[in-house]
N, C-alpha and C positions, 0 to 999 in steps of 0.2 A: 739624679734627674737633670736639673739645670733647665735653662730657658729653651734650649734646643730640643729637649726631650731625650734624656739618656735612658729612660725607662721603656715600658712597653708601647706607649703612645706618644707620637710626636705631633706638635701643632702643624696643621696643614693649611686650611683657609676657612673663611667664613662665607656662608650663603645668606642671601636675603637682605643684604645691606646695600642700599642704593643712594641714599641722601641723608643729610644731617641738617643742623641749624645754620651751617655756614653757607652764604650765597655762592652759587656756581659762577664760573667765569667762562666767557665765550672768546675763542681766539681763532684767527684765520691762518691757515697753513698755505703759504704762497706756492710752494712746489706741488703740493697735493691738490691745491685749488678747492679746498673745502673747509668748512667750519668745524671746530672741535669744541666740545663742552667738557670742562674740567670740574669735577665735583669732589668735595672732601667727604670721605666716609670713614669716620673714626680716625685711625692713624694713617690712612692711605688716601691717595688721590686717584680717582678713576677718570679716564679720558674716553669720551664717546664721540664718534662721528655721527651722532644722532641715531644710528642703528646698531653699531657694534661697540663693545666695551674693551678697553685695554687697561688692565690693572697697573697701577704705578708702584713706586717703592713705598715702604712703610717707614714712618717716623717713630721715635720712641714714645711719644704721647699723642693724644687726640689733637687733630688740627683745629685751630681756632680762627684762622684767617687765611684767605686765599686770593690770589691775583695772578694775572698773566700778561706778558707782552708778546711780541712777535716770535721770540725764540725760547723763552723760559717760562716755567710756572713757579710762582713764589708761594710758599706755604709756611705758616708760623705755628709754633706751639709754645705756650708760656711766653718767655722773653727771647726766644731764639728764632731766627728767620732762615729758611733754606730755599735754595733755587734748584729746581729739577730741569734737566735737559732730556729730550727724547722720552719724556714722561716717566723715566725710570731713575737715572743716576742723579744723586745729589752732587751738583758741581760746585755750589757756593754755599757757605754758611756765614751768617752775619750775627756777631755777638756784640752787645753793647747796651741793650736795654736792661733796665733794672726791674721792670714790671711787665705784665702780660701785654703783648701787641694786640690791638683791636682794629687798626685801620692800615690798609696797604694801598699803594698807588705806584705802579711802574711809570717811569718818567724819562724816556729816551735811554741814555746810558746810565741812568740812576734809578733807584727805587726808594720810595719814601715810606717810612713806617711810623706809626704813632702808637704809644702805649697808654695804659689806663692812668699812669701818673702824669699824663699831659706832656710827655717829651716827644718831640718830632725829630727824627734823624733821617738825613738824606745820605744814602749809601752809594758809593761807586760800585756798579755791578761786578765789573771784572776784577778790580783790585781788592774788593771786600772791605774797603776803608770808609770811615765816616767822612763825608764831604762837608756836612753841616749839621749842627744840632741846635734846636730852638726849644727852650722851656717856656711853657705858657702857665699863667697863674690859673689854677683850677676855679678859684672863686669868681674871676671875671671872664675867663674864656676857656671853658672845658671843651676840647675838640671832640665833636661827635660825627662829623662827616668830612670827606676829603674828595677833591675833584681837580683834575687838570683841564681847564676850559680849552676847547678846540681853538687852534691858531694863536693862543696866548703863550708866547715864547718864554720859557723859564718861570712861568707863573702857576701858582696853585691857589685854589679857593678853599677856604676852611669854614665849616659850619660848627656852631657851638651849642651847648646845652642851654646857654643863656639866650639864644635866639639871634645873636649878632653873627655877621659873616666877615671874614677878612681875606683880602687878596694880597698874596706875598710874592715877591720876586726871590726865587731860591738862589739864583746866582749871586745877587748882590746882598742877599739877606736883609731885604727892606720890606716893611709893611707899606703897600702901595695905597690901599683904600680899606676903610671899614664901613660895612653896610649896617645900618641900624637894626635891620631885621623886623620881625613882627611880634616880638615879645614872647615867642614860644620856641621850645627846643627844636633844633633842626635834626631830623632823623636820617634823611638821605638827600644827596645831591646828584642830579643827572643832567648830562649835556643834551640839549635839544638839537634837532637837525640844523636849525638856523644858527649862524655864528653869533656870539655874544649873548645867546639866550640859554638860561639854565632853569631847570625845574627844581624847586626846593620843597621837600616833603617835611611836614611839621608834625609834632606829637599830637596835635589837636585833630588831625585828619585832613588839614588843609594842604592843598598843593598850590604853590605860587610859581607861575611861569614868569621869570624875571629877566630883564635885560641888564646885564652887569656893566655894560659900557656906559649907559646913561643912568643907571640905578633907578629903573622904572619897572613897575609891575605891569605886565601885558595882560594877564588873565589870572583868575582865581577859581579854584574848584574846591569842593569839600565832599569827603565820603563820611558815612555815618558809622564806620566799624572800627574806630580807634586810630592809632598812629599809622602813618604811611611807612610801610616796611621796605618797599621797592618801587621804582619807577622805570618805565622803558618806553621809548618812542618807536613807532612803526615808520620805517624810512624807505625811501627810494622806490616804492611801488604804488605811488599815487594816492595813498590813504593817510591823511594827517591824523593819526590816532595816538593817544597817550594812554598807557595802561598803568594802573596803580594797585599795589598789593596791600593786604590788610592782615592784622594779627589773627583774625578768625578764619582765614583761608579763602576769602572772597576776592575777586578781581573786578575792578571797575574800569571801563573803557570810555574814554572821553574823545568827542569829536572836536578837534582844535579849530576847525574853520567856523563851525556853528557855535562853538564854545558851550557845549551842552553834554550831558551824560548820554552816551550812545547805547550802551547795554551793560549788563552785569553778568559775571560768571560766578555764580554762588557755589560754594563748596568745591572750588577747584582743588583745594587741599584741605585735609581735616585739621591741620595746624596752621600757624602763621606762614605766609609766603616769605621764604628766606631770600630767594633770588628770582629775578624775572628779566628775560632778555629777548627782544625781537631779533630774529636773524636778519641781517642787512639784505635788502633787496628781495626778501621772500615773505609770504604771509604766514610766517611761523613764529610762535611764541614759546620759549622754553621756560619752564618754572620748576622750582624745587622747594621742598619744605622739610621740616623736622619730622613729618609723618612718614619718612622713609620712601618718598615717591619723587620720581623725576619724570616730568611729562612734557611732550611736545604737542602744542595746540595748533591746528590749522584753521585759518579764517577764509573759508570758501563758500559759506552758506549765507542765506538771507538774514537780515537783522544785525549783521556785524559780529555776532557771537562766534566763539571758537568751539571746535570739537576736538577730542583727543585723537591725534594721529598716531603717536607712539608713546609708550610709557614703560617705565621700569619701576615696579613697586613691590615692597615686602610688607611685613606686618607694621602697623603704625603703633601697636602696643605689644609688649613682650609676649613671645609664644609660651604656652603653658604645657603643651603635650606634643611630642614629635614621635613619629613612627615611620620606618621604611615601608614603602608600598610596593608590593610585587617581589619577585625573586631575583631581579637583575641588579638590584642595589643602585639604581639610578634616580629614583624619586623618593623624596622625603615628604610625607604629609605633616602639616604643622597647624595646630589650632592655637589662636592667639587671644589675648585679652581684648582685642578690638572686635571680637565676635566673628572673625573670618576664619575660614578653613582654606589653607593654601598648599600648593605642591611645589617644592623646590627641586630642580634638577641638579645632580652633582656633576653632570657632564657640561651643560652650557645653559646660560640664563634664558636663551630663547625658548627653552622647553618648560619654563616656569608657568604655572597656571594658578589662577585664583578661583576657588569654587564659590566665593561670595560670602555674604553674611547670612546667618540663620534668621528666618523670619516666620512669624505666625501666618501671615498672609502676604505673599510676594507682590500681588497687584497693588494692594494698599500701600506697601512699603515704597514701591517705585513712585507712586503719586506724591507721597509726603516728602521724599528726599532724606538724605542721611541725618541731618540735624534734628528734624522734627519727627522721625520715625518712632512711633510708639509700639509698632508691631515687631521690632527687632528682638530676637531671642538673646538671653544672656550668653556669655562666652562658653565654649565647649570645655568641659573638664576631663572627659575621657572619650576615646573613640576606638573603633576596631575596623580594619579594612581587609578585604579579600579580593583577589583578582579573578577567581574561578569563573564567575558569571557576570563580570562587571559590564560586558557589552550587551547583556540581555536585560539586566535590571540593576537596581542600586546595589553597590558593593561596599558602602561605608555606613556605619551606624554610630551615632554620637549622642552622649547625654550632656545636658547643659547645667550650669551652676544654679542650684536651688530650684530646678524646674522638673516637673513630673514627666513631661513628654520627651521622648527621644526622637531624633530626626534621622532620616536617611539622606545620603548624598550620592550623587552619580559622578564618578571620576571621568567617564568618557564625555559626558555633556557639560562637565565643569559647572555644576549647579546643584542646588538642593534637590533632594529626591521627591518622590511622589507621596511618601507615607509619613504620617506622624504616629509613633508607636506609644501607646499608653494603655493601662489596664481598662477594661470595659466599664468597671464601676465608676471610673472618674471621667467618662466621656462627656458628661454634661457639665460637671463642675470641677474646678481645678483647686485642690487644697494647697495652702501655702506651705504647710509644714512637711509635706511628703514630696520627695524628689528622687530621681534616678541617680544612683551612685556608681554603678559599675556596668560594663557592657562587654560582650564578646560576640564574635561572628564565627560560624562553623567554617571549616576549611573548604567545604563545597560551595559556600556562599549562599546557601538556601535559608538558613535560620539565624536569628539574632536572639541572644539570651541577655536579659536585662535584669539587674538587681536594684532594689529600691531601698530607701532609708528605713522602711517599715520591716524589712526582712523578707519581703516578697520577691520571688524570682520568676519571671515570665519568659515564655518562648513565643516568638513571632516569626511568621513567614516573610522573607525579604521581598519576594516577588509581588505578593498580594497585600502584605501588611496585616494579614489576619492573625488574631491571637490564637496560639496553638496550645494553650494550657499553662499551668504553673506547677512549681515543685512544693511538696508538703501539703498538708490538709488546708491550711489557710496561708501560712507563711513558711518559708524554708528555714528561717532563723528567727530567734527572739530579738536579736539586736539588728542594727543596720548592716546591710551587705557591704563588705569592704572589697570584695573581688569575686568575679565569676570567670570560669575557664571551661572550654570544651576541648576534649581530646581530639587527636587527628582522625579518628575513625567514627566519630559521632556516637560513641558508646557511653561515655561518661561525661557528666557535668560536675564540676568541682566548685563549691561555693564556700566563701569564708565570711563569718559573721563577727560583729564587734564584741559579742559575748565570749568569744574565744574558741569557737568550734569550726572545724573544717568538715564539710559533708560531701560525700560522693553519691551521685544520683544516676540512675539509668536514664539516658537521654530521651529515649522514646517512651518507655513505660512510666517515667516520672517517679519510680520507686526509690526509696532511700536504700543504698547499698551498704554504706559504712559511715560512721561518724567518729571523729577523734577530737579530744580536747587538747588545745595548745597551751603552752606555758604562759602566754600573755595574749593580749588583744592584737589581732593582725591589723596592719595598716594598708596592706595591699598584697596581691599575689600575681605571679607571672608564670605561665606554663610554657616549657619548651616542648612542642608537640612531637618532634621527631624522636627524642630520647625519653619522653615521659617523665621529666623531672619538673617539680613545681617549686619555685622560689617564693618564700613567704617573708615579708618584712613585718616587723613587730613595732608596737608603740614604745617598747623599751630599747629601741635602736639596735636590736639584734636581727639576724637573718637566719632562717632555717631553710634547708632543702629537703623536700619530701619526694620519695619515689612513689609514683602513683600505681605501680605494679604491686609492690609489697605493702604500700600505704604506711610506710615507716619513715620517720625523720632520719635521714642518712648523714646530714652535715648540719652543723650549727656554727655560725660565724658571729663574732662580736668585735667591736673596734671603732664603730662610728659613735660620735658624741652629739648627734643631733638627729632630727627627724629624717627618716629615709624617704627621699623624694621619688626615686624611680630605680628600676632594675632592668637589665637587659642581659640576655645570654649570647655567647658567641655562637656562630652557626652550627658548630659541631657539639655544642653543649658542654664543652670542657670548662669554660670560664663563666662566672657570674660577675657582672660589673654593676656596681651600685654607686649612687650619688646621694649625698646627705646635706643637711643644712649646716654641717660643720665645714662646708666648702671643700670637702675631699671627694675624690673619685677613686674607688678601690676596685681591684680586680682579684677575685678569689678563684683559685684553681680547685675544681670540684674533685678530681681523682685523688689529689694529695691532701685536700682539705686545708690548704694554706693560702695566705695572702701573698700574691706574687708581684703586685704593683700597686702603688699609691702615689697620688700627687694632689697638690692643692691648687685651687683657682681663686681669683679675686672675688667673684660672686658665685654663690652656690648654684649648682646645676639642678634645675627643676625637672628636667626630663632627659633621658638617655635612650639611644637606640643604636644597635649594632647592625652593620650592613649584612644582608644575607650572604654576600660573597666574602665577608670577613675582612675586607680591606680598610674600612673606616668605622670609627666610632663617632656618632653625632651627639652633640649636647646643646641644650638651650638653658639659659642662665637667668637669674633674678634681675629684673630691670634692664634687660638687654634684648635688642631687637633681632640679633643675628642667630643663626644656627651654625655652630662651630664644628668643623670636621677635624678629627685626629686620626692620623694614619697609623695603621698597625705595623710597627717596626719589625715584628717577628717574621713578616712575610718577605722582607728584603734585606735584613741584616742580622748579625748575631746578637741575640738578646738573651740575657740570663733570666730563666724562669724559676730560679731557686726561691724558696720561701724567704720573705723579708724577716729580719730579726725583730724580737719583741720591742726593742727600744728604737726602732727605725723612725727617723724624723723626716717626714715628707717635705719636699721643697715646693715653693710656689712657682707655678708655670704660667707664663704669659699666654693669654688667649691668642689664637691665630688671627692674623690680619686678613684683609680682603684679597691680597695677592698670595699665590701658593708659596709656602716657605720651604726652603731646602732643609734637609735634615742636617743640622750643623754638627760637625764632628769636633767635639771639644776635647777629645782624648789626647790631642797633641800637647795641650797645656797642662793636663793633669796626669798623674801616674795611673796606668791602667789598673782597673779593679782586679783584685786577686781572683774573684769568682769568674771573671771573663777570660782568664788565660786558658787557651786551648790545651786539651790533654793530648800529649804525644805518646803513642803506644811504643813500648820498648820492642827490640827485635824479637825477644823471646820472653814470654810471660813467666815461664817456669822451666827448670831443667828437665823435668820429667815429660814435658809436652813436646809434640812434634810440630814444627812450624813450616808452612809452605811458602814458596816465594810469591812475589806479587806479579810475576810475569804472566802474560796471556797464554792460554793453552796452545795457541798456534806455534809458540816458540819451542815446545818440548813434546807435545802429545804425539805428533806424527813422525818422529825421528826414525822409527823402525820401518816406516812405510814410504820413505822418500822415493825409492826406485819405482814403486807403483804409481805414485803421484806424478812423477816425471814422465812415465810412459803415457798416462792419461792426458797430460798436458802437451805432449809432443805434437807439433804441427803436422797436418796431413800431407801438405805439399812443401817442398823446400822453398825458401824465399827466392823470388825472381830477381835477377840482376837488372838494374835500371838500364834502359836503352841508351840514354844520353847522360851527360854530366848534369849534376843538380844545378838549379837556377840560383839557389842560395848556397854560399860557401859554408860547409859544415863547421860547427864550433864545438869546443869541449864543454861538457856540462859544468855548471858552477855559477857562483854569483857574478864573477868577473868574466865576461865573454872573451874566449881565446880561440883563434883559428887553429884547426887541425893542420899540422905541417904536411905538405904533399909527400906521398910515399914514393920512394925510388923504385921504378919498375925494373925488375930483373927477369930476363928471359928464362933463366934456369932457376927454378925454386927447389931448394933442397928439402926433402921430406924426412931427413934425419933429425930426431929430437935432440936438442942440446941439453945434455944431462946436467950441465953446469947451472942451469936455471933452477933445477930441482934441488940443488945442493943448498940453496939459500934457506935458512931456518926462519920459520914464522915467529911472530912476537909471542904466540902462545907457547911454542916450544922453548923459547928463551926463558920465559917466566917460569915454566915447569922446571927447567934445569937449575935456575936460581933457587927455587923453592925446595929442591932436594937437599941443599945445604942449610938454608935458613929455616926450613919447616914452616914457612908462611905462605899459605895458599890463597890468600885473598885476591892478589893481582890476577893470577890465571883464571880464577873463578869469575871475577868481574868481567874479564875480557870475554869469556865464553857466554856469559849472560847477555852481553850486548850484541851477540851475533844472531843471525837468522838461522833457520834449520839447515839450509844448504851449506852455509859457511861452517856450521858446527861439524857437519859430516866431513867436509874437506879437511878441517883441522885435525879431527880424530883419525882420519885415514893417513894423514901425514906423520903420525906418531911412530908408525912402523919403520924399521930400518930401510926397507926398499922405497919408502916414501920420503926419505930425507930425515927420519927421526932416529931413535936409538932405544935400546933396552932400558937405559936409565930414565929416559923421558917417559916411557910407558909405565915404569915403576912409580915415577913421580905422580902420574895421572891417577893410578890406583890409590896412592896415599892421599891424594886430594879428595877422592870419593870417600875414603875412610874418615877423613877429617869432617866431611859434611855429615856422615852418619853419626859420628861421635857427638857433634854439636847439635844434631837434629834440626839444623837449619836447611832450607831449600830442599826439603825431603823429596819432593816429586822430581826435581831436577837431577838429584843424585841417581834415582832409579832410571830415568830416561837416558842420561849420559852413559851410565854403566851398561845398560842394555845395548846401546848402539856400539859401544867399545867392544863388547863381547861378540857381537854379530860380525864386526869388521876384522877382529884379530884373534879369533878362536884358535886357529892353527898355530900361530906363533906362541900364544899363551900356553898351549899344551906341551910345547917342546922346551920351555924355559923354566927351570926349577925355582928361580927367584920370584918370577911372576906368579907361578903356581902357589907358592907359599903365601904371597900377598893376597891372592884371590881367596884362599881358604879362610884367611882372617876376615875378609870382607863378607864372606858367606855366613860366618858365625854372627857377625854384627847385624846383617840383614835379617837373619832368622830371629834373633833375639828381639829386635825392634818390631818385627812383623807380628810375632806371637803376642806381644803386649798390645799392639794396635787391634789385632783380631779379637782379643778378649773384650776390649772396650766396645768394638763394633757390635759384637754378638749381644753384649749386655744391653746396649741401646736399642737394638732391634727387638729384643725380647720385651722390653718395657713398652715399646711402641706398639707391638702386636697385641700385648695385653690391654693397653689403653683403647685400642680400636675394637677389640672383640668382647672385652668384659662388660657386664651389665653394671654400671656404676650407679 
């Protein structure tokens, strides 16, 4: 396997990742005349021009710090710093820190980095050399913030966890001034629009606007939501506003002229505000946070508060269930622990949608806001979707964790649906210990089948939400329902109970058709509707495959060492792909009943889904916000689908990054695997077999009818002579253009044919003469095989004495045919060449005893071979006729 994916699936890219805990950076591109936002997402850097995204290169580990200057983007992981150019190539690498870098500051031709061991290094950007290194004592001055004050040449301002500030001259390596501070740890430093003025954010929630030239505090503010995480000033558009971010996701906006709180933007993010930047000269504020959201706010309304202009957001808590929606393989529906249902496009981020959070009462939820919402439903545990009638009514049905009511969702309106589906007896009261466990929707999109923890299975109409009955007298199963499935024609409903039974019910009549006991308690089922095969995962970590036509277990697989989280079938139903808590993803080939692919990932895949077009496998993982795409390598390269040996050790594969990964070919470094060597067929499989040539039929089939073809293709009118000389000088055909030499005009043209020209022997004749003595006929045969039908006729016509040939050459040709019949190679060519030869030279052959003797030998050979072939043909035809007519 290897990191590049030597097996069936190769890492491609991740969907739904937009932001992390690292603050974004804003940079201005002079030539493009626009601002770009760089955001660290896992191991990659994304660059946005506020509306479109450009994925950058990936680093070996997650990025922990980000900064940018006019030309480069700086990103660090652990103790190594990299510089990106053009958002993609890593052009510089800076190694020298012993601990993790946590602060970065570009500084003209230099970049400053500070690690958690309190070592500050100034790097020369171009030469990658250390210009200066300063070690601070952690007990007295632990560096927590870094800033280059505007217009302060060669100077940097450092904030500490002890609360003191220091101004250093980097060029002369001197401490210029120490600020006593305010006795509280400094969390952030930000340059104000005015020269000499700096905003200092403290751990207590205070913001000090301080003049560092005179060491004077100009104004003081305080927010009530904990430490200051980010500060930004609105500049150059006439509004002196300062924004401050908090750890709970609120933003406070302060009016600097009136020195008061102007307004609050509560719940701007659901986690801490990581980065916050006003776009210079525009009423736009860019924010990002660890809740996987990047937002652009515009301040164009009354009251000074902002509204979301643009946003890119994914799940703020890990997805629990993912499924492809529709048949085009372009949308993946994802339910997350954050309670939302979202749709991610595999084509482009602009097609992503959020269907919102589940709520008991949407109106009340909107009034209360995200944090105080008591109406919010728990996260979705299982859902089913169908596109058949999604434009007419709700096409998605979902059940929630520990909740009895199932919800419907509308993909077209991107919102919760109109109906709440629950049994009628629980319409007034909601029991705590009864909840929906499994759900399926019919292929027509009309009905939803819902299984409960009590063993009850109900049917609801999707359009009206009306209860249409239940299976069994009271309950379908004695134990909790572990899975429900409806077949493609709405004839059967299959239910699995925790007591270890699989039951088949008539969909409409609700009658029990068949019940079978399983070897263990099932943990989940999955039906492939097109082929009618049902995958069953068990609590003992085994998987069985049941054919719903014969109702028999046809395959059983074992090999996982942990709970099976999810299963998915390939579109053609040949493969069953399973994921388990043992961190493995395995592909089972159903026709052969073997494991054909297995690889390990860092964190277990909680959900799997295969594209209906078969090009991608998507996975969601434990404690991971992304949806990872794996490309199916069997569609575009040679992949061995042989069974894996019993002692196969799967290798760990790195999860895809946010930029598409090329399929790395590592075969150059390693010896090619024996099983991947292509089989080359020998010229002849067995001596008793007849082998045909690989030449197209046009080369040999019409050799006897060439004269008829030429008559048909003969032009009706003779070609007309051009009236004047051509404008372009005619050239000889070929790669190198050469002019045709002018012909000398002769008044008297002789019509007598020069017989000396005919006396020249062709290459074919020469090869045949040589073969007469050496008895090697490969050269003349290869030459003949390379010629077209007309040329073959010319060559065979030239074998006769009047055509420039001889009796010896004709004898040699007949021996060549005899050799072809002996070896049984090129069988159809031997027939075609001999037929044309006999047609052209029948008179000469009948008058020459040597040639007659050779022909009689050939005749016996032909008859012997043909009798054998005819017997085989007749036998095959008899068997075929019997198979077609007999009543089996």
